[in-house]
N, CA, C and O atoms as a GROMACS GRO file, in nm:
protein
  512
    1MET      N    1  -1.714  -1.208   1.298
    1MET     CA    2  -1.604  -1.098   1.285
    1MET      C    3  -1.599  -1.017   1.398
    1MET      O    4  -1.690  -0.986   1.475
    2SER      N    5  -1.448  -0.976   1.396
    2SER     CA    6  -1.416  -0.940   1.536
    2SER      C    7  -1.429  -0.802   1.563
    2SER      O    8  -1.427  -0.720   1.471
    3ALA      N    9  -1.444  -0.769   1.687
    3ALA     CA   10  -1.473  -0.639   1.745
    3ALA      C   11  -1.373  -0.546   1.711
    3ALA      O   12  -1.256  -0.583   1.725
    4PRO      N   13  -1.402  -0.391   1.655
    4PRO     CA   14  -1.292  -0.315   1.633
    4PRO      C   15  -1.242  -0.315   1.750
    4PRO      O   16  -1.312  -0.336   1.849
    5MET      N   17  -1.126  -0.293   1.757
    5MET     CA   18  -0.955  -0.274   1.848
    5MET      C   19  -0.981  -0.120   1.837
    5MET      O   20  -0.989  -0.042   1.742
    6LYS      N   21  -0.996  -0.105   2.011
    6LYS     CA   22  -0.980   0.008   2.047
    6LYS      C   23  -0.867   0.097   2.100
    6LYS      O   24  -0.802   0.077   2.203
    7LEU      N   25  -0.848   0.236   1.984
    7LEU     CA   26  -0.716   0.267   2.058
    7LEU      C   27  -0.719   0.338   2.121
    7LEU      O   28  -0.826   0.394   2.144
    8THR      N   29  -0.559   0.387   2.207
    8THR     CA   30  -0.531   0.492   2.270
    8THR      C   31  -0.547   0.619   2.261
    8THR      O   32  -0.490   0.657   2.158
    9ARG      N   33  -0.591   0.697   2.312
    9ARG     CA   34  -0.552   0.864   2.246
    9ARG      C   35  -0.398   0.893   2.194
    9ARG      O   36  -0.365   0.963   2.098
   10ALA      N   37  -0.307   0.818   2.289
   10ALA     CA   38  -0.184   0.829   2.205
   10ALA      C   39  -0.151   0.730   2.052
   10ALA      O   40  -0.072   0.757   1.961
   11GLN      N   41  -0.245   0.610   2.067
   11GLN     CA   42  -0.248   0.580   1.911
   11GLN      C   43  -0.289   0.614   1.802
   11GLN      O   44  -0.239   0.596   1.691
   12ARG      N   45  -0.418   0.685   1.844
   12ARG     CA   46  -0.459   0.731   1.778
   12ARG      C   47  -0.398   0.863   1.674
   12ARG      O   48  -0.394   0.901   1.557
   13ARG      N   49  -0.352   0.899   1.819
   13ARG     CA   50  -0.235   1.079   1.747
   13ARG      C   51  -0.142   0.990   1.663
   13ARG      O   52  -0.141   0.983   1.540
   14ARG      N   53  -0.072   0.928   1.741
   14ARG     CA   54   0.040   0.840   1.641
   14ARG      C   55  -0.027   0.783   1.509
   14ARG      O   56   0.049   0.770   1.414
   15ILE      N   57  -0.144   0.751   1.492
   15ILE     CA   58  -0.165   0.699   1.345
   15ILE      C   59  -0.187   0.887   1.278
   15ILE      O   60  -0.119   0.916   1.180
   16GLU      N   61  -0.249   0.960   1.317
   16GLU     CA   62  -0.286   1.043   1.247
   16GLU      C   63  -0.152   1.107   1.170
   16GLU      O   64  -0.143   1.153   1.056
   17LYS      N   65  -0.043   1.091   1.285
   17LYS     CA   66   0.119   1.182   1.179
   17LYS      C   67   0.149   1.058   1.101
   17LYS      O   68   0.173   1.081   0.982
   18LEU      N   69   0.151   0.946   1.133
   18LEU     CA   70   0.201   0.846   1.031
   18LEU      C   71   0.090   0.864   0.940
   18LEU      O   72   0.131   0.809   0.838
   19ALA      N   73  -0.060   0.921   0.911
   19ALA     CA   74  -0.082   0.937   0.783
   19ALA      C   75  -0.030   1.013   0.702
   19ALA      O   76  -0.018   0.984   0.583
   20GLU      N   77   0.011   1.125   0.753
   20GLU     CA   78   0.081   1.262   0.689
   20GLU      C   79   0.215   1.218   0.632
   20GLU      O   80   0.265   1.276   0.535
   21ARG      N   81   0.284   1.088   0.710
   21ARG     CA   82   0.368   1.088   0.613
   21ARG      C   83   0.325   0.978   0.523
   21ARG      O   84   0.392   0.942   0.426
   22ILE      N   85   0.227   0.932   0.553
   22ILE     CA   86   0.233   0.793   0.406
   22ILE      C   87   0.140   0.925   0.325
   22ILE      O   88   0.131   0.915   0.203
   23ASP      N   89   0.078   1.037   0.388
   23ASP     CA   90   0.031   1.083   0.245
   23ASP      C   91   0.134   1.164   0.144
   23ASP      O   92   0.116   1.185   0.024
   24ARG      N   93   0.240   1.201   0.220
   24ARG     CA   94   0.340   1.233   0.122
   24ARG      C   95   0.401   1.135   0.047
   24ARG      O   96   0.424   1.160  -0.071
   25VAL      N   97   0.435   1.014   0.100
   25VAL     CA   98   0.507   0.879  -0.008
   25VAL      C   99   0.381   0.880  -0.139
   25VAL      O  100   0.396   0.892  -0.260
   26SER      N  101   0.240   0.861  -0.048
   26SER     CA  102   0.172   0.835  -0.176
   26SER      C  103   0.116   0.933  -0.294
   26SER      O  104   0.044   0.896  -0.386
   27LYS      N  105   0.179   1.106  -0.268
   27LYS     CA  106   0.198   1.176  -0.349
   27LYS      C  107   0.325   1.172  -0.425
   27LYS      O  108   0.350   1.236  -0.527
   28ALA      N  109   0.388   1.103  -0.375
   28ALA     CA  110   0.517   1.050  -0.531
   28ALA      C  111   0.454   0.940  -0.588
   28ALA      O  112   0.480   0.908  -0.704
   29ASP      N  113   0.402   0.898  -0.543
   29ASP     CA  114   0.315   0.767  -0.600
   29ASP      C  115   0.256   0.815  -0.730
   29ASP      O  116   0.266   0.752  -0.835
   30ARG      N  117   0.192   0.936  -0.715
   30ARG     CA  118   0.086   0.935  -0.791
   30ARG      C  119   0.185   1.007  -0.881
   30ARG      O  120   0.184   0.952  -0.991
   31LYS      N  121   0.289   1.131  -0.876
   31LYS     CA  122   0.405   1.176  -0.968
   31LYS      C  123   0.461   1.048  -1.047
   31LYS      O  124   0.453   1.053  -1.170
   32PHE      N  125   0.530   0.910  -0.974
   32PHE     CA  126   0.557   0.783  -1.066
   32PHE      C  127   0.455   0.774  -1.147
   32PHE      O  128   0.488   0.815  -1.258
   33PHE      N  129   0.328   0.733  -1.142
   33PHE     CA  130   0.222   0.736  -1.268
   33PHE      C  131   0.167   0.835  -1.386
   33PHE      O  132   0.099   0.808  -1.485
   34GLN      N  133   0.219   0.958  -1.341
   34GLN     CA  134   0.224   1.092  -1.413
   34GLN      C  135   0.327   1.041  -1.485
   34GLN      O  136   0.281   0.996  -1.590
   35ARG      N  137   0.446   1.026  -1.479
   35ARG     CA  138   0.545   1.048  -1.548
   35ARG      C  139   0.563   0.904  -1.602
   35ARG      O  140   0.654   0.904  -1.685
   36PHE      N  141   0.516   0.801  -1.588
   36PHE     CA  142   0.476   0.692  -1.713
   36PHE      C  143   0.286   0.616  -1.681
   36PHE      O  144   0.213   0.532  -1.628
   37PRO      N  145   0.299   0.705  -1.746
   37PRO     CA  146   0.148   0.703  -1.769
   37PRO      C  147   0.031   0.599  -1.828
   37PRO      O  148  -0.091   0.590  -1.832
   38LEU      N  149   0.182   0.508  -1.880
   38LEU     CA  150   0.109   0.355  -1.979
   38LEU      C  151   0.121   0.238  -1.803
   38LEU      O  152   0.062   0.130  -1.791
   39ARG      N  153   0.186   0.287  -1.723
   39ARG     CA  154   0.154   0.212  -1.563
   39ARG      C  155   0.121   0.204  -1.513
   39ARG      O  156   0.110   0.314  -1.460
   40ARG      N  157   0.033   0.076  -1.415
   40ARG     CA  158  -0.068   0.047  -1.335
   40ARG      C  159  -0.017   0.013  -1.252
   40ARG      O  160  -0.080   0.057  -1.156
   41HIS      N  161   0.094  -0.060  -1.205
   41HIS     CA  162   0.168  -0.105  -1.126
   41HIS      C  163   0.317  -0.076  -1.090
   41HIS      O  164   0.409  -0.046  -1.166
   42ARG      N  165   0.317  -0.094  -0.927
   42ARG     CA  166   0.497  -0.011  -0.929
   42ARG      C  167   0.457  -0.070  -0.802
   42ARG      O  168   0.350  -0.072  -0.741
   43VAL      N  169   0.616  -0.134  -0.772
   43VAL     CA  170   0.672  -0.180  -0.612
   43VAL      C  171   0.806  -0.088  -0.564
   43VAL      O  172   0.914  -0.053  -0.610
   44ARG      N  173   0.751  -0.077  -0.482
   44ARG     CA  174   0.918   0.026  -0.443
   44ARG      C  175   0.927  -0.013  -0.257
   44ARG      O  176   0.834  -0.041  -0.181
   45VAL      N  177   1.041  -0.005  -0.235
   45VAL     CA  178   1.049  -0.042  -0.068
   45VAL      C  179   0.940   0.082   0.012
   45VAL      O  180   0.897   0.194  -0.018
   46ALA      N  181   0.930  -0.014   0.126
   46ALA     CA  182   0.825   0.054   0.231
   46ALA      C  183   0.862   0.148   0.287
   46ALA      O  184   0.985   0.144   0.283
   47SER      N  185   0.807   0.292   0.372
   47SER     CA  186   0.823   0.352   0.436
   47SER      C  187   0.828   0.330   0.563
   47SER      O  188   0.736   0.258   0.602
   48GLN      N  189   0.917   0.372   0.660
   48GLN     CA  190   0.863   0.370   0.763
   48GLN      C  191   0.730   0.364   0.847
   48GLN      O  192   0.692   0.287   0.935
   49ALA      N  193   0.660   0.496   0.774
   49ALA     CA  194   0.575   0.503   0.846
   49ALA      C  195   0.444   0.368   0.769
   49ALA      O  196   0.361   0.314   0.843
   50GLU      N  197   0.451   0.347   0.670
   50GLU     CA  198   0.366   0.253   0.613
   50GLU      C  199   0.392   0.075   0.668
   50GLU      O  200   0.328  -0.015   0.613
   51ILE      N  201   0.471   0.053   0.754
   51ILE     CA  202   0.493  -0.047   0.836
   51ILE      C  203   0.438  -0.013   1.005
   51ILE      O  204   0.354  -0.074   1.070
   52GLU      N  205   0.504   0.085   1.036
   52GLU     CA  206   0.498   0.124   1.207
   52GLU      C  207   0.285   0.087   1.179
   52GLU      O  208   0.226  -0.012   1.223
   53GLN      N  209   0.219   0.210   1.091
   53GLN     CA  210   0.052   0.163   1.099
   53GLN      C  211   0.018   0.045   1.129
   53GLN      O  212  -0.037   0.036   1.238
   54PRO      N  213   0.028  -0.034   1.080
   54PRO     CA  214  -0.063  -0.171   1.039
   54PRO      C  215   0.016  -0.217   1.173
   54PRO      O  216  -0.051  -0.286   1.249
   55ARG      N  217   0.144  -0.190   1.210
   55ARG     CA  218   0.164  -0.271   1.378
   55ARG      C  219   0.094  -0.209   1.467
   55ARG      O  220   0.043  -0.280   1.553
   56LEU      N  221   0.065  -0.035   1.475
   56LEU     CA  222  -0.016   0.012   1.546
   56LEU      C  223  -0.151  -0.014   1.592
   56LEU      O  224  -0.209   0.019   1.696
   57LEU      N  225  -0.205  -0.109   1.443
   57LEU     CA  226  -0.350  -0.172   1.477
   57LEU      C  227  -0.388  -0.323   1.473
   57LEU      O  228  -0.501  -0.367   1.454
   58GLY      N  229  -0.246  -0.412   1.499
   58GLY     CA  230  -0.225  -0.473   1.591
   58GLY      C  231  -0.182  -0.649   1.511
   58GLY      O  232  -0.173  -0.768   1.541
   59GLU      N  233  -0.164  -0.538   1.378
   59GLU     CA  234  -0.124  -0.661   1.248
   59GLU      C  235   0.037  -0.692   1.296
   59GLU      O  236   0.119  -0.617   1.350
   60ASP      N  237   0.046  -0.831   1.254
   60ASP     CA  238   0.206  -0.892   1.278
   60ASP      C  239   0.280  -0.831   1.156
   60ASP      O  240   0.260  -0.868   1.040
   61VAL      N  241   0.391  -0.710   1.202
   61VAL     CA  242   0.446  -0.706   1.059
   61VAL      C  243   0.624  -0.750   1.084
   61VAL      O  244   0.713  -0.678   1.038
   62SER      N  245   0.646  -0.842   1.142
   62SER     CA  246   0.744  -0.920   1.184
   62SER      C  247   0.808  -0.937   1.048
   62SER      O  248   0.733  -0.936   0.950
   63LEU      N  249   0.944  -0.952   1.030
   63LEU     CA  250   1.028  -1.017   0.894
   63LEU      C  251   1.113  -1.101   0.953
   63LEU      O  252   1.189  -1.077   1.047
   64PRO      N  253   1.092  -1.225   0.879
   64PRO     CA  254   1.233  -1.328   0.881
   64PRO      C  255   1.335  -1.204   0.847
   64PRO      O  256   1.324  -1.084   0.819
   65THR      N  257   1.477  -1.333   0.871
   65THR     CA  258   1.602  -1.309   0.886
   65THR      C  259   1.580  -1.288   0.706
   65THR      O  260   1.494  -1.356   0.649
   66GLY      N  261   1.652  -1.206   0.642
   66GLY     CA  262   1.706  -1.146   0.512
   66GLY      C  263   1.541  -1.050   0.403
   66GLY      O  264   1.530  -0.997   0.293
   67LYS      N  265   1.453  -1.077   0.516
   67LYS     CA  266   1.359  -0.989   0.422
   67LYS      C  267   1.353  -0.849   0.429
   67LYS      O  268   1.434  -0.790   0.500
   68GLN      N  269   1.239  -0.767   0.343
   68GLN     CA  270   1.245  -0.679   0.398
   68GLN      C  271   1.084  -0.645   0.313
   68GLN      O  272   1.026  -0.698   0.219
   69HIS      N  273   1.053  -0.524   0.405
   69HIS     CA  274   0.911  -0.449   0.332
   69HIS      C  275   0.907  -0.380   0.184
   69HIS      O  276   0.994  -0.322   0.120
   70PHE      N  277   0.784  -0.408   0.160
   70PHE     CA  278   0.840  -0.350   0.012
   70PHE      C  279   0.651  -0.327   0.039
   70PHE      O  280   0.570  -0.382   0.114
   71VAL      N  281   0.640  -0.204  -0.079
   71VAL     CA  282   0.534  -0.144  -0.113
   71VAL      C  283   0.407  -0.223  -0.255
   71VAL      O  284   0.390  -0.114  -0.310
   72ALA      N  285   0.348  -0.288  -0.312
   72ALA     CA  286   0.290  -0.310  -0.433
   72ALA      C  287   0.202  -0.233  -0.437
   72ALA      O  288   0.139  -0.203  -0.335
   73ILE      N  289   0.174  -0.174  -0.577
   73ILE     CA  290   0.072  -0.012  -0.584
   73ILE      C  291   0.053  -0.054  -0.711
   73ILE      O  292   0.134  -0.084  -0.799
   74ARG      N  293  -0.100  -0.050  -0.708
   74ARG     CA  294  -0.200  -0.029  -0.829
   74ARG      C  295  -0.266   0.083  -0.862
   74ARG      O  296  -0.362   0.123  -0.797
   75TYR      N  297  -0.224   0.137  -0.954
   75TYR     CA  298  -0.350   0.250  -1.037
   75TYR      C  299  -0.459   0.228  -1.040
   75TYR      O  300  -0.480   0.120  -1.095
   76LEU      N  301  -0.553   0.281  -1.006
   76LEU     CA  302  -0.674   0.277  -1.031
   76LEU      C  303  -0.733   0.433  -1.090
   76LEU      O  304  -0.817   0.425  -1.180
   77THR      N  305  -0.714   0.499  -1.069
   77THR     CA  306  -0.737   0.642  -1.123
   77THR      C  307  -0.668   0.751  -1.089
   77THR      O  308  -0.622   0.751  -0.975
   78PRO      N  309  -0.644   0.865  -1.172
   78PRO     CA  310  -0.549   0.960  -1.114
   78PRO      C  311  -0.550   1.006  -0.929
   78PRO      O  312  -0.460   1.049  -0.857
   79ASP      N  313  -0.662   0.982  -0.908
   79ASP     CA  314  -0.621   1.054  -0.740
   79ASP      C  315  -0.696   0.888  -0.680
   79ASP      O  316  -0.809   0.869  -0.632
   80MET      N  317  -0.606   0.806  -0.700
   80MET     CA  318  -0.701   0.647  -0.656
   80MET      C  319  -0.602   0.584  -0.660
   80MET      O  320  -0.558   0.596  -0.774
   81ARG      N  321  -0.510   0.495  -0.574
   81ARG     CA  322  -0.437   0.385  -0.562
   81ARG      C  323  -0.400   0.317  -0.435
   81ARG      O  324  -0.392   0.358  -0.319
   82LEU      N  325  -0.369   0.148  -0.516
   82LEU     CA  326  -0.451   0.040  -0.391
   82LEU      C  327  -0.319  -0.019  -0.371
   82LEU      O  328  -0.257  -0.069  -0.465
   83ARG      N  329  -0.266  -0.012  -0.235
   83ARG     CA  330  -0.144  -0.039  -0.162
   83ARG      C  331  -0.115  -0.164  -0.094
   83ARG      O  332  -0.164  -0.182   0.017
   84LEU      N  333  -0.038  -0.258  -0.148
   84LEU     CA  334  -0.009  -0.371  -0.023
   84LEU      C  335   0.089  -0.392   0.069
   84LEU      O  336   0.155  -0.470   0.000
   85LEU      N  337   0.132  -0.386   0.140
   85LEU     CA  338   0.225  -0.422   0.204
   85LEU      C  339   0.259  -0.543   0.165
   85LEU      O  340   0.180  -0.636   0.181
   86VAL      N  341   0.377  -0.562   0.110
   86VAL     CA  342   0.387  -0.700   0.090
   86VAL      C  343   0.580  -0.727   0.155
   86VAL      O  344   0.658  -0.635   0.177
   87VAL      N  345   0.608  -0.868   0.172
   87VAL     CA  346   0.756  -0.916   0.177
   87VAL      C  347   0.824  -1.000   0.073
   87VAL      O  348   0.786  -1.095   0.004
   88GLY      N  349   0.971  -0.910   0.087
   88GLY     CA  350   1.051  -0.963  -0.012
   88GLY      C  351   1.152  -1.002   0.010
   88GLY      O  352   1.179  -0.976   0.128
   89PRO      N  353   1.261  -1.074  -0.058
   89PRO     CA  354   1.430  -1.074  -0.058
   89PRO      C  355   1.467  -0.882  -0.018
   89PRO      O  356   1.434  -0.772  -0.062
   90GLN      N  357   1.563  -0.943   0.100
   90GLN     CA  358   1.632  -0.772   0.138
   90GLN      C  359   1.688  -0.690  -0.004
   90GLN      O  360   1.672  -0.569  -0.019
   91ASP      N  361   1.762  -0.784  -0.112
   91ASP     CA  362   1.820  -0.698  -0.168
   91ASP      C  363   1.790  -0.720  -0.275
   91ASP      O  364   1.873  -0.743  -0.362
   92ALA      N  365   1.630  -0.717  -0.299
   92ALA     CA  366   1.520  -0.757  -0.436
   92ALA      C  367   1.506  -0.593  -0.484
   92ALA      O  368   1.461  -0.493  -0.428
   93ASP      N  369   1.566  -0.616  -0.611
   93ASP     CA  370   1.516  -0.480  -0.669
   93ASP      C  371   1.386  -0.463  -0.746
   93ASP      O  372   1.317  -0.537  -0.817
   94THR      N  373   1.375  -0.300  -0.696
   94THR     CA  374   1.271  -0.256  -0.739
   94THR      C  375   1.199  -0.149  -0.848
   94THR      O  376   1.097  -0.080  -0.843
   95ASP      N  377   1.315  -0.171  -0.961
   95ASP     CA  378   1.356  -0.145  -1.087
   95ASP      C  379   1.246  -0.231  -1.182
   95ASP      O  380   1.284  -0.290  -1.283
   96LEU      N  381   1.134  -0.230  -1.146
   96LEU     CA  382   1.035  -0.368  -1.254
   96LEU      C  383   0.969  -0.320  -1.379
   96LEU      O  384   0.927  -0.206  -1.396
   97SER      N  385   0.967  -0.400  -1.448
   97SER     CA  386   0.876  -0.384  -1.534
   97SER      C  387   0.740  -0.437  -1.471
   97SER      O  388   0.705  -0.508  -1.378
   98GLU      N  389   0.662  -0.333  -1.615
   98GLU     CA  390   0.496  -0.315  -1.579
   98GLU      C  391   0.471  -0.466  -1.487
   98GLU      O  392   0.477  -0.490  -1.366
   99SER      N  393   0.437  -0.563  -1.626
   99SER     CA  394   0.437  -0.726  -1.593
   99SER      C  395   0.478  -0.759  -1.408
   99SER      O  396   0.408  -0.804  -1.317
  100GLU      N  397   0.629  -0.710  -1.409
  100GLU     CA  398   0.693  -0.810  -1.295
  100GLU      C  399   0.623  -0.736  -1.180
  100GLU      O  400   0.603  -0.812  -1.086
  101ALA      N  401   0.569  -0.575  -1.153
  101ALA     CA  402   0.528  -0.534  -1.042
  101ALA      C  403   0.369  -0.571  -1.062
  101ALA      O  404   0.312  -0.555  -0.954
  102ARG      N  405   0.264  -0.622  -1.182
  102ARG     CA  406   0.163  -0.691  -1.134
  102ARG      C  407   0.173  -0.781  -1.123
  102ARG      O  408   0.066  -0.824  -1.078
  103ARG      N  409   0.244  -0.857  -1.136
  103ARG     CA  410   0.245  -0.981  -1.068
  103ARG      C  411   0.243  -1.006  -0.963
  103ARG      O  412   0.157  -1.080  -0.915
  104ILE      N  413   0.361  -0.939  -0.880
  104ILE     CA  414   0.384  -0.919  -0.713
  104ILE      C  415   0.257  -0.846  -0.681
  104ILE      O  416   0.283  -0.821  -0.564
  105PHE      N  417   0.144  -0.797  -0.700
  105PHE     CA  418   0.056  -0.741  -0.684
  105PHE      C  419  -0.016  -0.855  -0.690
  105PHE      O  420  -0.022  -0.921  -0.587
  106GLU      N  421  -0.063  -0.888  -0.769
  106GLU     CA  422  -0.171  -1.010  -0.832
  106GLU      C  423  -0.096  -1.115  -0.716
  106GLU      O  424  -0.165  -1.136  -0.616
  107LEU      N  425   0.030  -1.178  -0.720
  107LEU     CA  426   0.040  -1.260  -0.573
  107LEU      C  427  -0.005  -1.253  -0.434
  107LEU      O  428  -0.016  -1.326  -0.336
  108ASN      N  429  -0.029  -1.124  -0.470
  108ASN     CA  430  -0.051  -1.121  -0.279
  108ASN      C  431  -0.188  -1.007  -0.266
  108ASN      O  432  -0.189  -0.923  -0.176
  109GLU      N  433  -0.259  -1.014  -0.331
  109GLU     CA  434  -0.406  -0.984  -0.376
  109GLU      C  435  -0.513  -1.105  -0.329
  109GLU      O  436  -0.526  -1.213  -0.386
  110THR      N  437  -0.596  -1.053  -0.196
  110THR     CA  438  -0.669  -1.115  -0.145
  110THR      C  439  -0.828  -1.084  -0.231
  110THR      O  440  -0.862  -0.999  -0.314
  111GLU      N  441  -0.899  -1.194  -0.165
  111GLU     CA  442  -1.093  -1.164  -0.250
  111GLU      C  443  -1.114  -1.025  -0.136
  111GLU      O  444  -1.176  -0.928  -0.179
  112ALA      N  445  -1.059  -1.022   0.008
  112ALA     CA  446  -1.049  -0.843   0.038
  112ALA      C  447  -0.982  -0.740   0.010
  112ALA      O  448  -0.997  -0.635   0.072
  113VAL      N  449  -0.903  -0.752  -0.084
  113VAL     CA  450  -0.846  -0.634  -0.130
  113VAL      C  451  -0.950  -0.628  -0.286
  113VAL      O  452  -1.016  -0.534  -0.330
  114ARG      N  453  -0.934  -0.758  -0.337
  114ARG     CA  454  -1.037  -0.689  -0.472
  114ARG      C  455  -1.176  -0.655  -0.413
  114ARG      O  456  -1.248  -0.589  -0.488
  115GLN      N  457  -1.219  -0.683  -0.306
  115GLN     CA  458  -1.362  -0.605  -0.292
  115GLN      C  459  -1.307  -0.475  -0.249
  115GLN      O  460  -1.324  -0.400  -0.346
  116VAL      N  461  -1.262  -0.423  -0.175
  116VAL     CA  462  -1.209  -0.281  -0.147
  116VAL      C  463  -1.180  -0.203  -0.262
  116VAL      O  464  -1.188  -0.082  -0.277
  117GLN      N  465  -1.139  -0.303  -0.350
  117GLN     CA  466  -1.064  -0.248  -0.518
  117GLN      C  467  -1.222  -0.177  -0.591
  117GLN      O  468  -1.243  -0.066  -0.638
  118ALA      N  469  -1.317  -0.303  -0.572
  118ALA     CA  470  -1.447  -0.283  -0.691
  118ALA      C  471  -1.528  -0.180  -0.554
  118ALA      O  472  -1.645  -0.151  -0.580
  119ALA      N  473  -1.486  -0.138  -0.446
  119ALA     CA  474  -1.574  -0.016  -0.378
  119ALA      C  475  -1.523   0.119  -0.412
  119ALA      O  476  -1.580   0.212  -0.470
  120MET      N  477  -1.406   0.109  -0.366
  120MET     CA  478  -1.322   0.262  -0.447
  120MET      C  479  -1.332   0.278  -0.600
  120MET      O  480  -1.316   0.385  -0.659
  121LEU      N  481  -1.357   0.178  -0.647
  121LEU     CA  482  -1.406   0.188  -0.796
  121LEU      C  483  -1.557   0.217  -0.821
  121LEU      O  484  -1.599   0.263  -0.927
  122GLU      N  485  -1.610   0.196  -0.746
  122GLU     CA  486  -1.749   0.240  -0.737
  122GLU      C  487  -1.761   0.355  -0.698
  122GLU      O  488  -1.830   0.428  -0.769
  123ALA      N  489  -1.712   0.403  -0.596
  123ALA     CA  490  -1.701   0.548  -0.559
  123ALA      C  491  -1.624   0.662  -0.611
  123ALA      O  492  -1.640   0.778  -0.575
  124ALA      N  493  -1.530   0.616  -0.708
  124ALA     CA  494  -1.528   0.665  -0.784
  124ALA      C  495  -1.551   0.702  -0.911
  124ALA      O  496  -1.489   0.774  -0.988
  125GLY      N  497  -1.680   0.621  -0.922
  125GLY     CA  498  -1.795   0.623  -1.046
  125GLY      C  499  -1.918   0.761  -0.973
  125GLY      O  500  -1.977   0.856  -1.024
  126ALA      N  501  -1.913   0.724  -0.885
  126ALA     CA  502  -2.085   0.771  -0.872
  126ALA      C  503  -2.002   0.934  -0.820
  126ALA      O  504  -2.084   1.024  -0.800
  127LYS      N  505  -1.860   0.969  -0.799
  127LYS     CA  506  -1.845   1.075  -0.824
  127LYS      C  507  -1.824   1.159  -0.923
  127LYS      O  508  -1.806   1.280  -0.905
  128LYS      N  509  -1.827   1.102  -1.035
  128LYS     CA  510  -1.835   1.172  -1.162
  128LYS      C  511  -1.986   1.225  -1.194
  128LYS      O  512  -2.008   1.286  -1.298
   0.00000   0.00000   0.00000
């Protein structure tokens, strides 16, 4: 396991600012799932903050020509959603059915994502 990345003070401040913008987008996701209570998955175009945050943390978020960043979201509880930054065609439609959105999420889901989901659900159960 590699050592945690050391961030400069400016990078930490930028991450905090991005977190505020991402929180606003996350609230919109929450409202989507409130409006569509039978849905458990969603795919939408990624916000600039959702792209910049992993870049600041050292992740390669470069895109091949003709591609675009999207976010695949899985609803866990009313206050918990799991988001994955994914890449798709630049002209891809985001008005997807539940099954299409779930398939995209599952295609990008890794063992690490499954572990994070289990920990989130366990923490949610502990709060009840």
